[in-house]
C-alpha positions in Angstrom: 30.6 30.3 13.1 26.9 30.4 13.7 23.7 30.9 11.7 20.4 32.5 12.6 17.3 30.5 12.1 14.0 32.3 11.8 10.5 30.9 12.5 7.1 32.7 12.3 3.7 31.5 13.3 0.3 33.2 13.8 -3.1 32.6 15.3 -6.4 34.4 15.0 -7.9 35.1 18.4 -11.6 36.0 19.0 -10.7 38.6 21.6 -10.0 42.3 21.1 -6.4 43.3 20.3 -6.3 45.0 23.7 -6.9 41.7 25.5 -4.2 39.9 23.4 -1.8 42.7 24.1 -2.5 42.8 27.8 -2.0 39.0 28.2 1.3 39.0 26.2 2.7 42.1 27.8 2.6 40.4 31.2 5.7 38.3 30.3 5.7 36.4 33.6 2.4 34.8 32.5 3.9 33.3 29.3 4.6 29.9 30.8 0.8 29.4 31.0 0.7 28.9 27.3 4.2 28.3 26.1 5.1 24.8 27.2 8.8 25.1 26.5 9.2 28.3 28.7 9.7 27.2 32.3 9.8 30.7 33.8 10.1 34.4 33.1 11.0 37.0 35.6 10.9 40.7 34.9 13.7 42.5 36.8 12.1 45.0 39.3 15.0 47.4 38.8 14.6 47.5 35.0 11.2 46.3 33.6 12.7 46.2 30.0 14.9 43.3 31.1 13.7 39.8 31.9 15.3 36.5 32.8 14.1 33.5 30.9 14.4 29.8 31.4 13.6 27.3 28.7 13.3 23.7 29.8 12.2 20.8 27.5 13.1 17.2 27.2 15.9 17.4 29.7 17.5 20.5 28.1 17.7 23.7 29.9 18.7 27.1 28.6 18.7 30.5 30.3 19.1 34.0 29.0 18.3 37.7 29.7 16.3 39.7 27.2 15.8 43.4 26.7 12.7 44.8 25.1 14.0 46.8 22.2 10.6 48.1 20.8 7.3 48.3 22.5 4.2 49.9 20.9 1.0 49.2 22.8 -1.4 46.9 21.0 1.1 46.6 18.1 4.4 45.0 18.9 6.8 43.7 21.6 10.3 43.2 20.2 13.2 41.8 22.1 16.8 40.7 21.9 18.8 38.5 24.2 21.6 40.3 26.0 23.2 37.2 27.4 22.8 33.4 27.5 20.9 31.7 24.6 21.3 34.0 21.6 17.8 34.9 20.4 15.6 37.8 19.2 12.1 38.2 17.9 8.8 40.0 18.0 5.2 39.5 18.9 2.9 41.5 16.6 -0.7 42.3 17.2 -3.2 43.0 14.4 -6.6 44.5 15.2 -9.5 43.3 13.0 -11.8 46.0 14.4 -14.5 43.4 15.0 -13.5 42.2 18.5 -10.9 39.8 17.2 -7.2 40.0 16.6 -4.3 38.1 15.1 -1.1 37.4 17.0 2.1 36.7 15.1 5.2 35.4 16.8 8.6 35.6 15.1 11.6 34.0 16.8 15.2 33.9 15.6 17.9 32.0 17.4 21.6 31.4 16.7 22.9 27.9 16.2 26.3 26.5 15.2 26.6 26.4 11.4 27.0 22.6 11.6 23.5 22.3 13.0 22.0 24.4 10.2 21.4 21.4 8.0 19.2 19.9 10.8 16.8 22.9 10.3 15.7 21.5 6.9 15.5 18.0 8.2 13.5 18.2 11.4 14.6 21.1 13.7 12.6 23.8 11.8 9.5 21.7 11.6 9.8 20.8 15.3 10.3 24.4 16.4 7.4 25.8 14.2 5.0 23.1 15.3 5.8 23.7 19.0 5.4 27.5 18.5 2.1 26.9 16.7 0.9 24.7 19.5 1.9 27.4 22.0 -0.1 30.1 20.1 -3.1 27.8 19.9 -2.8 27.4 23.7 -2.6 31.2 23.9 -5.8 31.5 21.8 -7.6 29.1 24.2 -6.2 30.9 27.3 -7.3 34.3 25.9 -10.8 33.1 25.2 -11.0 31.7 28.8 -9.6 34.9 30.2 -12.1 36.9 28.1 -15.1 34.9 29.2 -14.1 35.1 32.9 -13.5 38.9 32.8 -16.3 41.0 34.2 
């Protein structure tokens, strides 16, 4: 028996939504701002499928994901097709003033016995890690924006 845990975080980014979208849609670049993602490799034979490796504090998990919904400048949604059970979405909001908001929602399956840990510390740890990752993305996007011609 397992339960799904859901976490959402967001960050305002002082770059156009097109820039936020461009950076996130290049999945292989994600380890630059997501410290718990060790690598992402998009399969050349099917660009909707990618192989992921999560490595943190001596733990390592791998999985393959399929993009299930992709609307440019709006959403990238995925679901694991093997390995670590997870799904989620990255949503992009255009503020029409040269800035955007990025919202990351991640759901993952854990054994029911671990569910109680979510209320104690697991949920707070995951959300704080994700928020730090989005803050790093904001900084990365600003640096990318200032170095673009």
